[in-house]
C-alpha positions as CSV (number, residue, x, y, z in Angstrom):
1,M,-27.4,25.3,-25.4
2,A,-30.3,23.7,-27.2
3,I,-30.0,22.9,-30.9
4,T,-30.8,25.9,-33.1
5,D,-29.9,24.4,-36.5
6,L,-31.0,20.7,-36.7
7,K,-29.4,20.0,-40.1
8,E,-26.1,21.5,-39.0
9,Y,-26.2,19.5,-35.8
10,A,-27.1,16.3,-37.6
11,H,-24.4,17.0,-40.3
12,L,-26.9,16.5,-43.0
13,S,-27.8,18.6,-46.0
14,A,-31.4,19.7,-46.7
15,E,-31.5,17.0,-49.5
16,D,-30.3,14.4,-47.0
17,V,-33.0,15.2,-44.5
18,E,-35.7,15.1,-47.1
19,A,-34.4,11.8,-48.4
20,L,-34.5,10.4,-44.8
21,G,-38.0,11.7,-44.4
22,R,-39.1,9.8,-47.6
23,E,-37.6,6.6,-46.3
24,L,-39.4,7.0,-42.9
25,D,-42.7,7.7,-44.8
26,A,-42.1,4.4,-46.6
27,I,-41.8,2.6,-43.3
28,R,-45.1,4.2,-42.1
29,A,-46.9,3.2,-45.4
30,D,-45.6,-0.4,-45.1
31,I,-46.8,-0.9,-41.6
32,E,-50.2,0.8,-42.3
33,E,-50.8,-1.5,-45.3
34,S,-49.8,-4.6,-43.4
35,R,-52.0,-4.1,-40.3
36,G,-54.4,-6.9,-39.9
37,E,-55.7,-9.8,-37.9
38,R,-52.3,-10.5,-36.3
39,D,-52.3,-7.1,-34.8
40,A,-56.0,-7.2,-33.8
41,R,-55.3,-10.6,-32.1
42,Y,-52.4,-9.1,-30.2
43,I,-54.3,-6.2,-28.6
44,R,-57.3,-8.4,-27.8
45,R,-55.1,-10.9,-26.0
46,A,-53.4,-8.1,-24.2
47,I,-56.8,-6.8,-23.0
48,G,-57.8,-10.3,-22.0
49,L,-54.6,-10.9,-20.0
50,Q,-54.9,-7.5,-18.2
51,R,-58.5,-8.1,-17.2
52,A,-57.7,-11.7,-16.0
53,L,-54.9,-10.3,-13.8
54,V,-57.1,-7.6,-12.3
55,V,-60.1,-9.9,-11.7
56,G,-57.8,-12.6,-10.3
57,S,-56.2,-10.2,-8.0
58,R,-59.5,-9.0,-6.6
59,V,-60.5,-12.6,-5.9
60,V,-57.2,-13.4,-4.2
61,L,-57.3,-10.2,-2.2
62,M,-60.6,-11.4,-0.7
63,A,-58.3,-13.5,1.4
64,S,-55.8,-10.7,2.0
65,R,-55.5,-11.4,5.7
66,N,-53.3,-14.3,4.6
67,K,-49.9,-12.8,3.8
68,Y,-49.2,-15.0,0.8
69,A,-52.6,-14.1,-0.7
70,W,-51.8,-10.5,0.0
71,V,-48.5,-10.6,-1.8
72,A,-49.9,-12.6,-4.8
73,G,-52.9,-10.4,-5.1
74,T,-50.9,-7.1,-4.8
75,A,-48.4,-8.3,-7.5
76,M,-51.2,-9.3,-9.9
77,L,-53.0,-6.0,-9.4
78,G,-49.8,-4.0,-9.8
79,A,-49.0,-5.9,-13.1
80,G,-52.6,-5.4,-14.3
81,K,-52.4,-1.7,-13.6
82,I,-49.0,-1.4,-15.4
83,I,-50.4,-3.2,-18.5
84,E,-53.5,-1.1,-18.5
85,N,-51.6,2.1,-18.3
86,M,-48.6,1.3,-20.6
87,E,-49.6,-1.1,-23.3
88,L,-53.4,-0.4,-23.3
89,G,-54.3,3.1,-22.1
90,H,-51.3,5.0,-23.5
91,N,-51.3,3.3,-26.8
92,I,-55.1,3.0,-27.4
93,I,-55.5,6.7,-26.6
94,H,-52.8,7.5,-29.2
95,G,-55.2,6.0,-31.8
96,Q,-52.9,3.0,-32.5
97,W,-55.9,0.7,-32.8
98,D,-58.5,3.1,-34.3
99,W,-58.1,1.4,-37.7
100,M,-59.9,-1.6,-36.3
101,N,-63.1,0.4,-35.9
102,D,-63.9,-1.4,-32.7
103,P,-65.7,1.0,-30.3
104,E,-64.2,-0.8,-27.3
105,I,-60.6,-0.3,-28.4
106,H,-60.9,3.3,-29.8
107,S,-59.1,6.4,-28.8
108,T,-62.4,8.3,-28.5
109,E,-63.9,5.8,-26.0
110,W,-61.1,4.4,-23.8
111,E,-60.8,5.8,-20.3
112,W,-57.8,4.5,-18.5
113,D,-57.2,3.4,-14.9
114,T,-55.4,6.5,-13.6
115,T,-56.3,9.9,-12.2
116,S,-55.5,11.8,-15.4
117,P,-58.6,12.1,-17.6
118,S,-58.0,10.8,-21.1
119,E,-59.2,14.0,-22.7
120,H,-56.5,16.0,-20.8
121,W,-53.9,13.4,-21.7
122,K,-54.7,13.7,-25.4
123,K,-54.0,17.4,-25.3
124,S,-51.0,17.5,-23.0
125,H,-49.3,14.4,-24.3
126,N,-50.6,13.4,-27.7
127,Y,-50.6,16.9,-29.0
128,I,-48.3,19.2,-27.1
129,H,-45.6,16.7,-26.2
130,H,-45.5,14.8,-29.4
131,K,-45.8,17.9,-31.6
132,F,-43.3,20.0,-29.7
133,T,-41.0,17.2,-28.4
134,N,-38.1,18.7,-26.4
135,V,-38.6,22.2,-27.7
136,V,-37.6,24.3,-24.7
137,G,-40.4,26.6,-23.7
138,M,-43.0,24.7,-25.8
139,D,-42.9,21.1,-24.5
140,D,-44.1,21.2,-20.9
141,D,-42.7,17.6,-20.5
142,V,-39.2,19.2,-20.4
143,G,-38.9,19.0,-16.6
144,Y,-42.7,18.9,-16.1
145,G,-42.5,22.5,-14.8
146,I,-40.9,21.3,-11.5
147,M,-37.4,20.1,-12.4
148,R,-34.5,21.5,-14.3
149,V,-33.3,19.0,-16.9
150,T,-31.3,21.3,-19.3
151,R,-29.0,24.2,-18.9
152,D,-31.4,26.1,-21.2
153,Q,-33.6,26.5,-18.1
154,P,-32.0,29.4,-16.1
155,W,-31.1,28.2,-12.6
156,A,-33.1,29.5,-9.6
157,P,-32.7,28.7,-5.9
158,W,-35.9,26.6,-5.8
159,M,-34.1,24.1,-8.2
160,L,-31.9,22.9,-5.3
161,G,-34.9,20.6,-4.6
162,N,-34.5,18.9,-8.0
163,P,-33.7,15.4,-6.5
164,I,-36.6,15.7,-4.0
165,Y,-39.1,16.8,-6.7
166,N,-37.9,13.8,-8.8
167,L,-38.6,11.3,-5.9
168,L,-42.0,12.9,-5.2
169,L,-42.9,12.8,-8.9
170,G,-42.0,9.1,-9.1
171,T,-44.0,8.3,-6.0
172,L,-47.1,10.3,-7.0
173,F,-46.7,9.9,-10.7
174,E,-50.4,9.4,-11.6
175,W,-51.2,12.5,-9.5
176,G,-48.4,14.5,-11.2
177,V,-49.7,13.5,-14.6
178,A,-53.2,14.6,-13.6
179,A,-51.9,17.9,-12.3
180,H,-49.9,18.3,-15.5
181,G,-53.2,18.5,-17.4
182,L,-54.0,21.8,-15.7
183,E,-51.2,23.3,-17.9
184,L,-50.2,25.8,-15.2
185,S,-47.1,26.8,-17.2
186,Q,-49.5,28.2,-19.8
187,V,-51.1,30.3,-17.0
188,R,-47.7,31.7,-16.2
189,R,-47.2,32.6,-19.8
190,H,-50.7,34.2,-19.9
191,E,-51.8,31.7,-22.5
192,K,-54.5,30.2,-20.3
193,S,-57.0,31.8,-17.9
194,W,-57.8,30.7,-14.3
195,A,-61.4,30.1,-15.4
196,E,-60.1,27.5,-17.8
197,V,-58.0,26.0,-15.0
198,R,-61.0,25.7,-12.8
199,K,-62.9,24.0,-15.6
200,D,-60.1,21.4,-16.0
201,L,-59.9,21.0,-12.3
202,R,-63.5,20.0,-12.1
203,I,-62.9,17.3,-14.8
204,I,-59.9,16.0,-12.9
205,T,-61.9,16.0,-9.6
206,R,-64.6,13.8,-11.1
207,K,-62.0,11.3,-12.4
208,V,-60.1,11.3,-9.1
209,G,-63.4,10.6,-7.3
210,K,-64.0,7.5,-9.4
211,Q,-60.4,6.3,-8.9
212,V,-60.3,6.8,-5.2
213,G,-63.8,5.4,-4.8
214,K,-62.9,2.2,-6.7
215,D,-59.5,1.5,-5.1
216,Y,-59.9,2.8,-1.6
217,I,-63.7,2.4,-0.8
218,V,-65.5,-0.1,-3.0
219,F,-63.0,-2.9,-3.3
220,P,-61.8,-2.7,0.3
221,A,-65.5,-2.8,1.4
222,L,-66.1,-5.9,-0.7
223,A,-63.2,-7.6,1.1
224,G,-65.1,-7.5,4.4
225,P,-63.1,-8.1,7.5
226,G,-59.8,-7.8,5.5
227,W,-60.6,-4.4,4.2
228,K,-57.6,-2.7,5.7
229,R,-55.2,-5.2,4.0
230,T,-57.0,-4.8,0.7
231,L,-56.8,-1.1,0.9
232,Q,-53.1,-1.4,1.6
233,A,-52.7,-3.8,-1.4
234,N,-54.4,-1.3,-3.7
235,A,-52.2,1.5,-2.5
236,V,-49.0,-0.6,-3.0
237,A,-50.2,-1.7,-6.5
238,N,-50.7,1.9,-7.4
239,L,-47.2,2.7,-6.2
240,I,-45.7,-0.2,-8.2
241,R,-47.5,1.2,-11.3
242,N,-46.4,4.8,-10.6
243,Y,-42.7,3.9,-10.1
244,W,-42.6,1.7,-13.2
245,S,-44.4,4.2,-15.5
246,Y,-42.2,7.0,-14.2
247,A,-39.0,5.0,-14.8
248,V,-40.0,4.0,-18.4
249,I,-40.9,7.5,-19.4
250,F,-37.8,9.1,-17.9
251,C,-35.6,6.6,-19.6
252,G,-37.1,7.6,-22.9
253,H,-36.7,11.3,-22.5
254,F,-33.8,12.4,-20.2
255,P,-30.8,10.2,-20.8
256,D,-27.7,11.6,-22.4
257,G,-28.3,11.9,-26.1
258,A,-32.0,12.8,-25.9
259,E,-31.4,16.3,-27.2
260,K,-33.3,19.6,-26.7
261,F,-34.3,22.2,-29.3
262,T,-35.1,25.9,-29.7
263,K,-38.3,27.5,-30.8
264,E,-36.5,29.0,-33.8
265,E,-35.6,25.5,-35.0
266,F,-39.1,24.3,-34.6
267,E,-40.8,27.2,-36.4
268,A,-39.3,26.5,-39.8
269,E,-39.1,22.7,-39.8
270,T,-40.5,20.4,-42.5
271,Q,-42.1,17.0,-41.9
272,A,-38.8,15.3,-42.5
273,E,-37.1,17.6,-40.0
274,W,-39.8,16.7,-37.5
275,Y,-38.9,13.0,-38.0
276,L,-35.2,13.9,-37.4
277,R,-36.1,15.9,-34.2
278,Q,-38.0,12.9,-32.8
279,M,-35.0,10.6,-33.6
280,L,-32.5,12.9,-31.9
281,G,-34.8,13.9,-29.0
282,S,-35.7,10.4,-27.8
283,A,-33.9,7.4,-26.3
284,N,-34.6,3.7,-26.1
285,F,-33.6,1.0,-23.6
286,H,-32.8,-2.7,-24.1
287,A,-35.7,-5.0,-23.4
288,G,-36.8,-8.6,-24.1
289,K,-40.3,-9.4,-25.2
290,T,-41.7,-9.4,-21.6
291,M,-40.1,-6.1,-20.6
292,A,-41.1,-4.6,-23.9
293,F,-44.7,-5.6,-23.3
294,M,-44.7,-4.3,-19.7
295,S,-43.3,-1.0,-20.8
296,G,-46.0,-0.6,-23.4
297,N,-43.2,-1.1,-26.0
298,L,-41.9,2.3,-24.9
299,C,-38.5,0.7,-24.8
300,Y,-38.8,1.8,-28.4
301,Q,-39.3,5.4,-27.6
302,I,-37.5,6.6,-30.7
303,E,-39.9,4.6,-32.9
304,H,-42.9,5.6,-30.9
305,H,-42.1,9.3,-31.3
306,M,-41.8,9.0,-35.0
307,F,-44.9,6.8,-35.4
308,P,-47.0,7.4,-32.3
309,D,-50.2,6.1,-33.9
310,L,-48.8,2.9,-35.3
311,P,-49.5,-0.4,-33.3
312,S,-47.0,-0.8,-30.5
313,N,-46.4,-4.5,-31.3
314,R,-44.8,-3.4,-34.6
315,Y,-42.1,-1.2,-33.0
316,A,-39.6,-4.0,-32.7
317,E,-39.6,-4.6,-36.5
318,I,-39.7,-0.9,-37.2
319,S,-36.6,-0.4,-35.0
320,V,-34.6,-2.7,-37.3
321,R,-35.3,-0.5,-40.3
322,V,-34.7,2.7,-38.2
323,K,-31.3,1.5,-37.1
324,E,-30.4,0.7,-40.7
325,L,-31.3,4.3,-41.6
326,C,-29.1,5.6,-38.7
327,D,-26.2,3.6,-40.1
328,K,-26.9,4.9,-43.6
329,Y,-27.0,8.6,-42.6
330,D,-24.4,8.1,-39.8
331,L,-26.8,9.2,-37.1
332,P,-26.7,8.1,-33.4
333,Y,-29.3,5.6,-32.2
334,T,-29.5,6.4,-28.5
335,T,-30.1,3.3,-26.4
336,G,-28.7,1.4,-23.5
337,S,-29.7,-0.8,-20.6
338,L,-32.6,0.3,-18.4
339,P,-30.3,0.9,-15.3
340,R,-27.9,2.9,-17.5
341,Q,-30.6,5.1,-19.0
342,Y,-32.2,5.7,-15.7
343,W,-28.9,6.6,-14.0
344,Q,-28.1,9.1,-16.7
345,S,-31.6,10.7,-16.2
346,F,-31.2,10.7,-12.4
347,W,-27.7,12.2,-12.6
348,T,-28.8,15.0,-14.9
349,I,-31.6,15.9,-12.6
350,A,-29.3,15.8,-9.5
351,K,-26.5,17.8,-11.0
352,L,-28.7,20.5,-12.5
353,A,-30.0,21.3,-9.1
354,V,-26.9,23.5,-8.6
355,P,-25.9,26.7,-10.6
356,D,-24.0,26.3,-13.8
357,K,-20.8,27.7,-12.4
358,Y,-20.3,24.5,-10.3
359,L,-20.8,22.2,-13.4
360,K,-18.2,20.9,-15.7
361,G,-18.3,21.5,-19.4
362,T,-20.1,24.3,-21.2
363,P,-23.8,24.7,-22.1
364,D,-22.9,23.7,-25.7
365,D,-21.0,20.6,-24.7
366,A,-22.9,19.0,-21.8
367,P,-24.0,15.4,-21.8
368,E,-27.6,16.4,-21.2
369,T,-27.7,19.4,-23.6
370,N,-25.7,19.4,-26.8
371,S,-25.7,21.9,-29.7
372,E,-24.2,22.3,-33.1
373,V,-21.7,24.7,-31.7
374,K,-19.6,21.9,-30.2
375,F,-18.8,20.7,-33.8
376,R,-17.9,24.0,-35.4
377,N,-14.2,23.3,-35.4
378,L,-14.7,19.9,-36.9
379,R,-17.4,20.8,-39.5
380,N,-15.2,20.9,-42.6
381,R,-14.1,17.3,-41.9
382,F,-17.5,15.8,-42.4
383,G,-19.7,15.1,-45.3
384,T,-19.4,12.3,-47.9
385,D,-16.1,10.6,-47.9
386,P,-14.8,11.0,-51.5
387,V,-13.0,7.6,-51.3
388,T,-15.6,5.3,-49.8
389,G,-18.7,7.3,-50.6
390,K,-20.0,6.8,-47.1
391,R,-21.3,9.7,-45.0
392,R,-19.2,11.1,-42.2
393,G,-22.0,12.5,-40.1
394,L,-23.1,13.1,-36.5
395,R,-22.2,9.7,-35.2
396,T,-18.6,10.1,-36.6
397,A,-18.5,13.7,-35.4
398,M,-19.3,12.6,-31.8
399,R,-16.5,10.0,-31.9
400,E,-14.1,12.6,-33.2
401,H,-15.1,15.1,-30.6
402,A,-14.8,12.6,-27.8
403,R,-11.3,11.7,-28.9
404,G,-10.3,15.4,-29.0
405,A,-11.8,16.0,-25.6
406,A,-9.9,13.0,-24.2
407,A,-6.6,13.9,-25.8
């Protein structure tokens, strides 16, 4: 099942984990001290590009009765919405650019182009998800309350709809994120009252009204006779943004190797163990500069989870140092191509729709849910190699276990 002893699972001593934490603290300090004009120029250019795409798309869509104008305008608007949500909204609201003291680019002022109010996102995502990452029963992003993504979630008949819920969430992603802000799982746990839900619902309704009014009333009206085509373009652009955002986020959280954890493990963890949990609970995907930018640099989900408030344009250089630490401590660095990471996420969601008795493997040795139990028979073979002085840790243990399973 989920990991109950992080140090044992990682094959690290308490001293090793604290040493790793100090090295990660040093990375943070280096980036914080080197932030400057280069980073400020990056985010201002990103904002300029995004606004140019959106304004340009609105102008082009004035001629939306022409099919080429419609395609070009829709593509530009979809790209603009992706950039606004991923590279701008998500990262600015995390406080990545607060150090600039620019009120226009500050986490307290930015309201993004989506139905989820930024004040709800700060709580459900910045606080709950990033503090309790992949802790079953505490992080509501583990299945978003509608899907089974780990065998730690007991199977129930309604979970047969897992693949359907997955498709609907991707299609209606911005609406799903907005509904997520209601925190209905907390209501089920009697941690939140219905009066508080109604208050949050009023906030969401106001934000939804602004978004619907902008995309489906104001801009179509400005297009005149081509209003229907413009309305369709806006709907398609929102779908493009929804599917892309959904894919990027799922590829960072649900591929094989993005581990789950128990409340017991979380309750006693140190800052260094928090770093380690983020490393083992997240996954990256390969991306060039353009795809990295369009993903909000969340192709570096591991780095983002360890340093959510550092500028996203620095994640690439941070990743080099994080991979060196993974080599030093013999830890896995979970990454792969975008199609591979998404397929693993999709397959986990699909297969966990059925009861455990129909699944291969055990709850302690499943691709989507590992635990320290799977290594118990190998534990005494790991530690520091007395000959080479190198660590024989989790990465080596995984290879040894895979060989034993294949034999």
